[in-house]
C-alpha positions in Angstrom: 54.0 27.6 23.0 54.5 25.6 25.7 55.6 26.4 29.3 58.5 24.5 30.4 59.8 24.5 34.0 58.9 23.6 37.6 56.5 20.8 38.5 54.9 20.2 41.4 57.4 17.5 42.2 60.4 20.1 42.4 58.2 22.0 44.8 58.2 22.0 48.5 55.1 21.6 50.8 54.7 25.1 51.4 55.4 26.8 48.0 52.3 23.8 46.8 50.0 25.0 49.5 50.7 28.8 48.2 49.9 27.7 44.7 46.8 26.0 45.7 45.5 28.6 47.3 45.8 31.0 44.8 44.2 28.8 42.5 41.3 28.2 44.8 41.2 32.0 45.0 41.1 32.6 41.8 38.4 29.9 40.8 36.4 31.6 43.0 36.4 34.9 41.6 35.7 33.1 38.5 32.9 31.2 39.6 31.7 34.5 41.1 32.1 36.7 37.3 30.7 33.8 35.3 27.3 35.2 35.9 26.3 39.2 35.2 23.7 41.9 35.2 24.3 42.1 31.3 22.1 39.5 30.0 23.6 37.1 32.5 27.5 37.2 30.7 30.8 37.0 32.8 31.5 40.6 34.6 34.8 41.8 34.1 35.6 42.4 37.5 34.9 40.6 40.6 33.8 43.6 42.7 34.0 46.1 40.1 33.2 47.1 36.5 29.9 44.7 35.8 30.1 44.8 32.3 31.2 42.1 30.0 34.5 43.7 28.5 35.7 41.4 25.9 38.9 42.3 26.1 39.2 40.9 30.0 37.4 37.4 29.3 39.0 36.4 26.3 42.5 37.3 28.5 40.2 35.5 31.3 39.7 32.3 28.9 43.7 31.1 29.4 42.9 30.4 33.3 39.6 29.0 32.8 40.7 27.0 30.4 43.3 25.3 32.6 40.5 24.7 35.5 38.3 22.2 33.5 35.0 23.7 34.8 32.2 22.9 33.3 30.5 26.1 34.2 33.1 28.5 33.7 33.8 26.6 30.3 30.1 27.0 29.3 29.9 31.0 30.9 32.8 31.7 28.2 30.7 29.5 25.2 28.5 32.1 25.7 30.5 34.8 25.7 32.2 33.8 22.3 28.7 33.1 20.2 27.7 36.1 21.5 30.0 38.4 20.8 30.5 36.7 17.9 26.8 37.3 16.9 27.9 41.0 17.4 31.1 41.0 14.9 30.9 44.0 12.6 30.4 43.1 9.0 33.7 43.7 8.3 34.8 41.1 11.4 35.8 43.7 14.1 34.9 42.2 17.2 33.4 45.0 19.7 34.9 46.1 22.8 31.9 44.9 25.2 30.2 41.3 24.4 26.7 42.7 24.2 27.1 46.1 22.6 27.7 45.9 18.8 28.3 49.4 18.8 31.2 49.7 21.2 33.9 50.0 18.6 37.4 51.1 18.0 39.8 48.6 20.0 42.9 46.8 18.5 43.4 44.1 20.6 39.6 42.7 20.8 40.1 41.0 17.7 42.9 38.9 18.1 42.5 38.0 21.6 38.8 36.4 20.8 41.1 34.7 17.6 43.2 33.4 20.4 40.5 32.4 22.5 38.1 30.4 20.0 41.4 28.8 19.2 42.2 27.3 22.3 38.5 27.0 22.6 38.6 24.4 19.7 41.8 22.7 20.8 40.5 21.8 24.5 36.5 21.0 23.0 37.4 19.2 20.0 35.0 21.5 18.4 37.3 21.7 15.5 34.5 24.5 13.3 33.6 26.1 16.0 32.5 29.6 14.9 34.2 29.0 11.5 32.4 31.7 10.2 33.4 34.8 12.4 37.2 33.4 12.8 37.0 33.4 9.1 35.8 37.1 9.0 38.1 37.8 12.0 40.8 36.9 10.3 40.3 38.8 6.9 39.6 41.7 9.0 43.5 41.2 11.0 45.1 40.9 7.3 43.5 44.6 7.0 45.5 46.5 9.9 48.8 45.7 8.2 48.9 49.2 6.1 52.4 47.9 4.2 50.9 44.2 3.5 53.7 42.7 5.3 51.2 40.5 7.9 52.4 42.9 10.7 49.7 44.5 11.8 49.1 48.1 13.2 46.8 50.2 15.5 45.9 53.9 16.6 46.7 55.4 19.7 44.9 54.1 23.4 43.2 51.5 21.1 44.5 48.6 22.9 44.2 47.9 26.6 46.2 51.0 27.7 43.5 53.7 26.9 45.4 56.2 28.5 48.9 55.4 26.9 50.1 56.4 23.4 50.9 53.1 21.2 50.6 53.7 17.7 52.0 51.8 14.5 53.0 48.6 14.6 52.9 47.9 18.4 54.4 44.9 20.1 51.5 44.1 22.5 49.3 43.3 19.6 50.9 41.7 17.4 52.2 39.2 19.6 48.3 38.1 19.9 48.1 37.9 16.3 51.1 35.4 16.3 49.9 33.4 18.9 46.1 33.0 16.8 47.9 32.5 13.6 50.0 29.6 15.3 46.7 28.2 17.0 45.2 28.3 13.8 47.9 26.3 11.7 48.5 29.7 9.9 52.4 29.3 10.3 53.5 30.5 7.0 51.7 33.9 8.1 53.0 33.4 11.9 56.8 32.7 10.5 56.2 35.7 8.2 55.3 38.0 11.3 58.1 36.8 14.0 60.7 37.6 11.0 59.2 41.3 10.9 59.3 41.9 14.4 62.6 40.7 14.7 64.0 43.4 12.4 65.8 46.5 13.7 63.7 49.5 13.8 64.9 52.2 12.0 67.4 54.6 13.0 68.1 58.0 12.1 65.7 60.7 10.2 65.5 58.8 6.8 64.2 55.4 5.7 65.3 52.9 2.5 62.5 52.1 1.1 63.7 48.8 0.6 64.2 49.0 4.5 61.2 47.8 6.3 61.3 48.5 10.0 60.6 45.8 12.9 60.2 45.7 16.6 63.6 44.9 17.6 66.3 47.1 19.7 69.8 47.3 18.9 72.1 46.4 21.5 69.1 45.9 23.9 67.1 42.6 24.7 63.9 43.7 24.7 61.8 44.5 22.0 60.5 48.0 21.3 56.5 49.2 23.0 55.9 50.6 19.0 57.6 51.5 15.6 56.4 52.7 12.3 58.6 54.3 9.8 61.2 56.1 11.3 59.6 56.5 14.5 59.7 54.1 17.7 59.4 53.9 21.8 62.2 52.2 23.2 60.2 52.6 26.3 59.7 49.1 27.9 56.5 47.0 27.6 56.2 43.9 30.2 53.3 42.7 28.9 54.5 42.6 25.2 57.6 41.5 26.2 56.1 38.9 28.4 53.9 37.4 25.4 57.0 37.9 23.1 58.8 35.1 25.6 55.6 32.8 26.1 54.7 32.7 22.6 58.3 31.4 20.9 58.7 35.0 19.4 61.7 35.5 21.2 64.8 32.6 21.5 65.3 30.9 24.4 68.9 32.8 24.6 67.2 36.0 23.7 64.3 35.3 26.6 66.6 34.1 29.6 68.8 37.7 28.7 65.4 39.6 28.6 64.4 38.0 32.2 68.3 39.1 33.3 67.6 42.7 32.3 64.4 43.0 33.7 65.3 41.7 37.3 68.2 44.6 36.9 66.3 47.1 36.3 63.7 47.0 38.3 66.6 46.8 40.8 67.7 49.7 39.7 64.4 51.2 39.7 63.9 50.4 43.6 67.8 52.1 44.5 66.5 55.0 42.8 63.2 55.5 44.9 61.1 54.7 41.1 59.8 51.2 42.4 58.7 49.9 46.0 57.8 46.1 46.7 59.7 42.9 43.9 57.0 43.0 41.4 58.1 44.8 38.2 56.1 47.8 37.0 54.3 47.7 33.5 55.8 49.7 31.6 59.4 51.6 31.9 61.2 54.2 31.8 58.2 56.2 32.9 57.3 59.4 30.2 57.8 62.6 32.8 56.5 65.9 32.2 59.1 67.4 29.5 59.8 64.0 27.7 58.9 64.7 24.0 56.2 61.7 24.5 54.6 63.3 27.0 51.0 64.3 26.4 49.3 66.6 29.0 46.0 64.1 29.4 49.1 62.3 31.5 48.9 64.9 34.1 45.4 63.6 35.1 45.1 60.2 34.0 48.9 58.8 33.8 51.2 60.3 36.0 54.7 59.1 36.2 54.7 55.3 37.8 50.6 54.9 38.0 48.2 53.6 35.7 50.0 53.0 32.5 52.5 55.0 32.5 54.6 52.1 35.1 51.8 51.2 37.8 51.7 47.6 39.2 49.2 45.7 37.6 48.5 42.0 38.8 47.1 40.1 35.1 50.3 41.1 33.9 52.8 40.5 36.5 51.1 36.9 36.0 51.9 37.0 32.6 56.1 38.3 33.6 55.5 34.9 36.1 54.6 32.5 33.5 57.4 33.9 31.3 59.7 33.2 33.9 58.7 29.8 34.3 58.8 29.5 29.9 62.8 30.9 30.5 64.0 28.6 32.9 
């Protein structure tokens, strides 16, 4: 899981200046967020949500680690220690750092494991939060109903609280794969990558000896989700970007995937379904009358908005990183 691509020596002065300014602005926001109103824990959004949302802080940890800033790393340490104390007896990590009753997330536990795994490597504290890690690992093992490493989830349980993703979701399983690699669970990681690389089931019946995966026939990207004979072939930008960054997608597949995304976004712009150059988090959009349209979407998740094709800066950040990784 390493990024390869342009170095600062390869960039012109203008590009380096833009990157330096963006980095300084990002660090300023992280420092602003480092001490919030809830027990001194970080706030999830600079001038928005004051609560310490686990998901947001674990994802932000990726940026924090690159800064080497002691204030930010100590703030992250406090978050990790606090959320570990609020872990359930079975190992589940709550959605709010400080609230042990806020449950139900499918991605907070694997994100916690990812963040702790990187924290250990950055600080050299090899046994940091060992008991909490062990319990969360056990929790994640029980999230595989077929007992084949790949984990499942309930609808609206990951970062997309208004999007139906059920069964074996791509995004959650990429995080699952990343932390398995970080903790040296390579045999299980290899099994997960192999399972994700299997094709989704075609037709209305499933051979009992054939297990479904997330690969789609004649398409370079992975399915949004699959479970038994059910699946969604709509495109998940975050999940697929993480598949590239983590190495789940091969180098050749990653390059083909990037080309496909750019071509599809060009088509969306031509059809006036996309404004600007940034890709939407999800497409094609779910529209009224589609089999996967939900009545609630009319109010909270309209086509081209929110989780149904909105432009999410943090997701675009992962896509830019995937562009670099793919070369």
